[in-house]
Backbone atoms as SQL, in Angstrom:
CREATE TABLE atoms (id INTEGER PRIMARY KEY, chain TEXT, resi INTEGER, resn TEXT, atom TEXT, x REAL, y REAL, z REAL);
INSERT INTO atoms VALUES
  (1, 'A', 1, 'MET', 'N', 6.232, 22.057, 1.359),
  (2, 'A', 1, 'MET', 'CA', 5.033, 21.552, 0.931),
  (3, 'A', 1, 'MET', 'C', 3.795, 21.527, 1.740),
  (4, 'A', 2, 'SER', 'N', 2.855, 21.692, 1.388),
  (5, 'A', 2, 'SER', 'CA', 1.728, 22.226, 2.534),
  (6, 'A', 2, 'SER', 'C', 1.531, 21.031, 3.509),
  (7, 'A', 3, 'THR', 'N', 0.592, 21.420, 4.323),
  (8, 'A', 3, 'THR', 'CA', 0.310, 20.340, 5.405),
  (9, 'A', 3, 'THR', 'C', -0.623, 19.335, 4.737),
  (10, 'A', 4, 'ARG', 'N', -1.767, 19.913, 3.765),
  (11, 'A', 4, 'ARG', 'CA', -2.528, 19.242, 3.210),
  (12, 'A', 4, 'ARG', 'C', -2.211, 18.226, 2.087),
  (13, 'A', 5, 'ALA', 'N', -1.041, 18.736, 1.659),
  (14, 'A', 5, 'ALA', 'CA', -0.407, 17.867, 0.332),
  (15, 'A', 5, 'ALA', 'C', 0.546, 16.756, 1.301),
  (16, 'A', 6, 'GLN', 'N', 1.126, 17.085, 2.468),
  (17, 'A', 6, 'GLN', 'CA', 1.813, 15.899, 3.129),
  (18, 'A', 6, 'GLN', 'C', 0.728, 15.126, 3.504),
  (19, 'A', 7, 'ASP', 'N', -0.688, 15.376, 3.840),
  (20, 'A', 7, 'ASP', 'CA', -1.499, 14.554, 4.775),
  (21, 'A', 7, 'ASP', 'C', -1.928, 13.636, 3.217),
  (22, 'A', 8, 'LEU', 'N', -2.354, 14.316, 2.020),
  (23, 'A', 8, 'LEU', 'CA', -2.504, 13.475, 0.928),
  (24, 'A', 8, 'LEU', 'C', -1.712, 12.493, 0.547),
  (25, 'A', 9, 'LEU', 'N', -0.298, 12.797, 0.683),
  (26, 'A', 9, 'LEU', 'CA', 0.657, 11.625, -0.007),
  (27, 'A', 9, 'LEU', 'C', 0.354, 10.670, 1.243),
  (28, 'A', 10, 'GLU', 'N', 0.716, 10.998, 2.612),
  (29, 'A', 10, 'GLU', 'CA', 0.669, 10.172, 3.571),
  (30, 'A', 10, 'GLU', 'C', -0.684, 8.951, 3.389),
  (31, 'A', 11, 'LEU', 'N', -1.850, 9.498, 3.266),
  (32, 'A', 11, 'LEU', 'CA', -3.006, 8.546, 2.965),
  (33, 'A', 11, 'LEU', 'C', -2.870, 8.049, 1.822),
  (34, 'A', 12, 'LEU', 'N', -2.172, 8.490, 0.651),
  (35, 'A', 12, 'LEU', 'CA', -1.823, 7.610, -0.714),
  (36, 'A', 12, 'LEU', 'C', -1.079, 6.461, -0.195),
  (37, 'A', 13, 'ARG', 'N', 0.136, 6.846, 0.504),
  (38, 'A', 13, 'ARG', 'CA', 0.992, 5.513, 0.755),
  (39, 'A', 13, 'ARG', 'C', 0.289, 4.686, 1.657),
  (40, 'A', 14, 'LEU', 'N', -0.874, 5.017, 2.567),
  (41, 'A', 14, 'LEU', 'CA', -1.415, 3.931, 3.720),
  (42, 'A', 14, 'LEU', 'C', -2.469, 3.166, 2.538),
  (43, 'A', 15, 'ASP', 'N', -2.954, 3.873, 1.620),
  (44, 'A', 15, 'ASP', 'CA', -4.006, 3.256, 0.628),
  (45, 'A', 15, 'ASP', 'C', -3.389, 2.119, 0.037),
  (46, 'A', 16, 'GLN', 'N', -2.217, 2.327, -0.637),
  (47, 'A', 16, 'GLN', 'CA', -1.352, 1.505, -1.338),
  (48, 'A', 16, 'GLN', 'C', -0.837, 0.260, -0.441),
  (49, 'A', 17, 'GLY', 'N', -0.959, 0.588, 0.733),
  (50, 'A', 17, 'GLY', 'CA', -0.124, -0.834, 1.458),
  (51, 'A', 17, 'GLY', 'C', -1.733, -1.361, 2.047),
  (52, 'A', 18, 'GLY', 'N', -2.786, -1.142, 1.638),
  (53, 'A', 18, 'GLY', 'CA', -4.032, -1.929, 1.858),
  (54, 'A', 18, 'GLY', 'C', -4.625, -1.521, 3.115),
  (55, 'A', 19, 'GLY', 'N', -4.680, 0.183, 3.063),
  (56, 'A', 19, 'GLY', 'CA', -5.530, 0.924, 4.270),
  (57, 'A', 19, 'GLY', 'C', -6.790, 0.564, 4.723),
  (58, 'A', 20, 'GLY', 'N', -7.588, 0.071, 3.717),
  (59, 'A', 20, 'GLY', 'CA', -9.155, -0.048, 4.131),
  (60, 'A', 20, 'GLY', 'C', -9.963, 1.079, 3.635),
  (61, 'A', 21, 'ALA', 'N', -11.263, 0.655, 4.087),
  (62, 'A', 21, 'ALA', 'CA', -12.340, 1.771, 3.708),
  (63, 'A', 21, 'ALA', 'C', -12.021, 2.940, 4.636),
  (64, 'A', 22, 'LEU', 'N', -11.597, 2.925, 5.754),
  (65, 'A', 22, 'LEU', 'CA', -11.615, 4.122, 6.450),
  (66, 'A', 22, 'LEU', 'C', -10.389, 5.238, 5.514),
  (67, 'A', 23, 'VAL', 'N', -9.260, 4.700, 5.359),
  (68, 'A', 23, 'VAL', 'CA', -8.076, 5.544, 4.561),
  (69, 'A', 23, 'VAL', 'C', -9.012, 6.161, 2.984),
  (70, 'A', 24, 'GLN', 'N', -9.739, 5.224, 2.745),
  (71, 'A', 24, 'GLN', 'CA', -10.371, 5.566, 1.043),
  (72, 'A', 24, 'GLN', 'C', -11.332, 6.642, 1.626),
  (73, 'A', 25, 'HIS', 'N', -11.958, 6.533, 2.917),
  (74, 'A', 25, 'HIS', 'CA', -12.971, 7.404, 2.914),
  (75, 'A', 25, 'HIS', 'C', -12.153, 8.952, 3.295),
  (76, 'A', 26, 'LEU', 'N', -11.240, 9.022, 4.083),
  (77, 'A', 26, 'LEU', 'CA', -10.570, 10.104, 4.256),
  (78, 'A', 26, 'LEU', 'C', -9.875, 10.518, 3.146),
  (79, 'A', 27, 'LEU', 'N', -9.114, 9.714, 2.123),
  (80, 'A', 27, 'LEU', 'CA', -8.924, 10.533, 1.017),
  (81, 'A', 27, 'LEU', 'C', -10.013, 11.190, 0.097),
  (82, 'A', 28, 'ARG', 'N', -11.115, 10.451, 0.161),
  (83, 'A', 28, 'ARG', 'CA', -12.313, 11.366, -0.472),
  (84, 'A', 28, 'ARG', 'C', -12.709, 12.640, 0.202),
  (85, 'A', 29, 'GLU', 'N', -12.738, 12.692, 1.500),
  (86, 'A', 29, 'GLU', 'CA', -12.969, 13.884, 2.229),
  (87, 'A', 29, 'GLU', 'C', -11.875, 14.766, 1.856),
  (88, 'A', 30, 'LEU', 'N', -10.561, 14.573, 1.937),
  (89, 'A', 30, 'LEU', 'CA', -9.397, 15.173, 1.928),
  (90, 'A', 30, 'LEU', 'C', -9.765, 16.092, 0.463),
  (91, 'A', 31, 'ALA', 'N', -9.766, 15.109, -0.592),
  (92, 'A', 31, 'ALA', 'CA', -9.864, 15.263, -1.972),
  (93, 'A', 31, 'ALA', 'C', -11.007, 16.654, -2.130),
  (94, 'A', 32, 'MET', 'N', -12.417, 16.399, -1.491),
  (95, 'A', 32, 'MET', 'CA', -13.265, 17.355, -1.626),
  (96, 'A', 32, 'MET', 'C', -13.252, 18.620, -0.907),
  (97, 'A', 33, 'ASN', 'N', -12.156, 18.467, 0.207),
  (98, 'A', 33, 'ASN', 'CA', -11.731, 19.731, 0.846),
  (99, 'A', 33, 'ASN', 'C', -10.671, 20.627, -0.055),
  (100, 'A', 34, 'ILE', 'N', -10.063, 19.801, -0.717),
  (101, 'A', 34, 'ILE', 'CA', -9.145, 20.426, -1.669),
  (102, 'A', 34, 'ILE', 'C', -9.660, 21.068, -2.712),
  (103, 'A', 35, 'ILE', 'N', -10.585, 20.549, -3.475),
  (104, 'A', 35, 'ILE', 'CA', -11.606, 20.870, -4.648),
  (105, 'A', 35, 'ILE', 'C', -12.283, 22.328, -4.105),
  (106, 'A', 36, 'ALA', 'N', -13.012, 22.220, -2.895),
  (107, 'A', 36, 'ALA', 'CA', -14.008, 23.053, -2.523),
  (108, 'A', 36, 'ALA', 'C', -13.116, 24.449, -2.236),
  (109, 'A', 37, 'LEU', 'N', -11.651, 24.191, -1.704),
  (110, 'A', 37, 'LEU', 'CA', -10.870, 25.348, -1.553),
  (111, 'A', 37, 'LEU', 'C', -10.672, 26.052, -3.240),
  (112, 'A', 38, 'GLY', 'N', -10.216, 25.203, -3.922),
  (113, 'A', 38, 'GLY', 'CA', -10.007, 25.751, -5.218),
  (114, 'A', 38, 'GLY', 'C', -11.219, 26.418, -5.885),
  (115, 'A', 39, 'VAL', 'N', -12.133, 26.023, -5.568),
  (116, 'A', 39, 'VAL', 'CA', -13.407, 26.666, -6.329),
  (117, 'A', 39, 'VAL', 'C', -13.885, 28.003, -5.664),
  (118, 'A', 40, 'ALA', 'N', -13.385, 27.837, -4.416),
  (119, 'A', 40, 'ALA', 'CA', -13.753, 29.118, -3.465),
  (120, 'A', 40, 'ALA', 'C', -12.966, 30.310, -4.145),
  (121, 'A', 41, 'ASP', 'N', -11.740, 29.797, -4.381),
  (122, 'A', 41, 'ASP', 'CA', -10.582, 30.628, -4.724),
  (123, 'A', 41, 'ASP', 'C', -10.829, 31.022, -5.971),
  (124, 'A', 42, 'ALA', 'N', -10.887, 30.273, -6.946),
  (125, 'A', 42, 'ALA', 'CA', -11.526, 30.796, -8.314),
  (126, 'A', 42, 'ALA', 'C', -12.647, 31.481, -8.481),
  (127, 'A', 43, 'ARG', 'N', -13.465, 31.578, -7.472),
  (128, 'A', 43, 'ARG', 'CA', -14.660, 32.684, -7.328),
  (129, 'A', 43, 'ARG', 'C', -14.594, 33.646, -6.534),
  (130, 'A', 44, 'GLY', 'N', -13.344, 33.738, -6.071),
  (131, 'A', 44, 'GLY', 'CA', -12.887, 34.978, -5.495),
  (132, 'A', 44, 'GLY', 'C', -13.430, 34.690, -4.120),
  (133, 'A', 45, 'GLY', 'N', -13.412, 33.732, -3.713),
  (134, 'A', 45, 'GLY', 'CA', -13.655, 33.529, -1.959),
  (135, 'A', 45, 'GLY', 'C', -15.018, 33.172, -1.319),
  (136, 'A', 46, 'CYS', 'N', -15.843, 32.865, -2.749),
  (137, 'A', 46, 'CYS', 'CA', -17.075, 32.742, -2.368),
  (138, 'A', 46, 'CYS', 'C', -17.594, 31.433, -1.411);
């Protein structure tokens, strides 16, 4: 499992335990990063 996937799972676990606004912010940032990587890959590295 990739480090990003492990980070995402850990943040999701923290959020379920009532992690608060910081954990939710980190989840959004990580999701945007993963999406951006996927878009760049689909466009050939743009």
